[in-house]
C-alpha positions as semicolon CSV with decimal commas, in nm:
position;residue;x (nm);y (nm);z (nm)
1;X;-1,434;-1,898;2,644
2;X;-1,444;-1,779;2,316
3;X;-1,639;-1,983;2,063
4;X;-1,491;-2,200;1,786
5;X;-1,602;-1,900;1,550
6;X;-1,445;-1,613;1,716
7;X;-1,096;-1,825;1,726
8;X;-1,123;-1,873;1,378
9;X;-1,244;-1,501;1,310
10;X;-0,932;-1,401;1,535
11;X;-0,666;-1,631;1,368
12;X;-0,810;-1,492;1,006
13;X;-0,739;-1,161;1,081
14;X;-0,430;-1,193;1,269
15;X;-0,336;-1,375;0,923
16;X;-0,457;-1,052;0,772
17;X;-0,261;-0,809;0,989
18;X;0,095;-1,030;0,923
19;X;0,029;-0,969;0,554
20;X;0,015;-0,620;0,568
21;X;0,309;-0,623;0,820
22;X;0,493;-0,793;0,507
23;X;0,354;-0,523;0,261
24;X;0,480;-0,251;0,533
25;X;0,807;-0,380;0,538
26;X;0,889;-0,415;0,186
27;X;0,963;0,026;0,233
28;X;0,876;0,118;0,549
29;X;1,006;0,495;0,501
30;X;0,714;0,502;0,184
31;X;0,458;0,567;0,437
32;X;0,368;0,697;0,782
33;X;0,264;0,369;0,895
34;X;0,569;0,205;0,788
35;X;0,752;0,464;0,951
36;X;0,605;0,415;1,283
37;X;0,639;0,038;1,295
38;X;1,013;0,065;1,183
39;X;1,046;0,283;1,492
40;X;0,904;0,011;1,742
41;X;1,104;-0,267;1,579
42;X;1,380;-0,298;1,804
43;X;1,145;-0,257;2,091
44;X;1,113;-0,589;2,323
45;X;0,755;-0,622;2,262
46;X;0,774;-0,512;1,919
47;X;0,551;-0,783;1,797
48;X;0,212;-0,673;2,031
49;X;0,318;-0,313;1,975
50;X;0,301;-0,344;1,599
51;X;-0,007;-0,575;1,606
52;X;-0,200;-0,304;1,802
53;X;-0,116;-0,032;1,536
54;X;-0,199;-0,236;1,248
55;X;-0,518;-0,349;1,466
56;X;-0,582;0,030;1,523
57;X;-0,529;0,150;1,168
58;X;-0,747;-0,140;1,023
59;X;-1,033;-0,128;1,287
60;X;-1,290;-0,066;1,056
61;X;-1,209;-0,264;0,780
62;X;-1,319;-0,624;0,725
63;X;-1,100;-0,909;0,789
64;X;-1,214;-1,028;0,443
65;X;-1,144;-0,680;0,298
66;X;-0,790;-0,682;0,460
67;X;-0,684;-1,000;0,337
68;X;-0,805;-0,967;-0,030
69;X;-0,618;-0,624;-0,049
70;X;-0,294;-0,720;0,167
71;X;-0,255;-1,015;-0,135
72;X;-0,263;-0,827;-0,422
73;X;-0,008;-0,568;-0,273
74;X;0,220;-0,867;-0,211
75;X;0,153;-1,000;-0,526
76;X;0,258;-0,673;-0,712
77;X;0,566;-0,691;-0,499
78;X;0,639;-1,018;-0,605
79;X;0,587;-0,957;-0,966
80;X;0,813;-0,614;-0,957
81;X;1,080;-0,821;-0,787
82;X;1,064;-1,051;-1,052
83;X;0,999;-0,861;-1,360
84;X;1,153;-0,523;-1,213
85;X;1,408;-0,563;-0,992
86;X;1,565;-0,284;-1,047
87;X;1,264;-0,078;-0,976
88;X;1,156;-0,022;-0,597
89;X;0,816;-0,173;-0,565
90;X;0,686;0,110;-0,347
91;X;0,613;0,387;-0,391
92;X;0,394;0,268;-0,670
93;X;0,453;0,502;-0,980
94;X;0,215;0,553;-1,253
95;X;0,433;0,341;-1,539
96;X;0,498;0,052;-1,289
97;X;0,147;-0,009;-1,210
98;X;0,047;0,039;-1,566
99;X;0,277;-0,232;-1,656
100;X;0,170;-0,461;-1,380
101;X;-0,199;-0,405;-1,493
102;X;-0,105;-0,451;-1,887
103;X;0,084;-0,788;-1,714
104;X;-0,256;-0,910;-1,541
105;X;-0,437;-0,841;-1,858
106;X;-0,158;-1,007;-2,116
107;X;-0,180;-1,325;-1,859
108;X;-0,528;-1,329;-1,871
109;X;-0,543;-1,278;-1,481
110;X;-0,905;-1,305;-1,325
111;X;-1,044;-0,930;-1,325
112;X;-1,073;-0,882;-0,987
113;X;-0,701;-0,933;-0,957
114;X;-0,679;-0,562;-1,097
115;X;-0,940;-0,424;-0,936
116;X;-0,822;-0,583;-0,601
117;X;-0,475;-0,412;-0,663
118;X;-0,635;-0,093;-0,777
119;X;-0,829;-0,111;-0,442
120;X;-0,572;-0,159;-0,208
């Protein structure tokens, strides 16, 4: 029987993987992982297979790291969609990245936000 801590850890990891699924769904054709996830999306066991793909991709990453970096990417995507809807958020261009980082600086976002985005 799994301990309560293992269950919480599993739930946190599943939540982090779900965030990454959302990141790759923004532009499935922009990465090999997105293409792979898109390829299996119509299969009967698509959710299970997608979870397995992402678990393999992020196997060596700590759950907290996965969560922080996925959150940073999703905040960037939300910003692009609001502030520059004419631009595709992914793949990330240097000029769009600069605009976003400038926005973070001008709005006095926590310094960790820009750092997390750059690491993602």
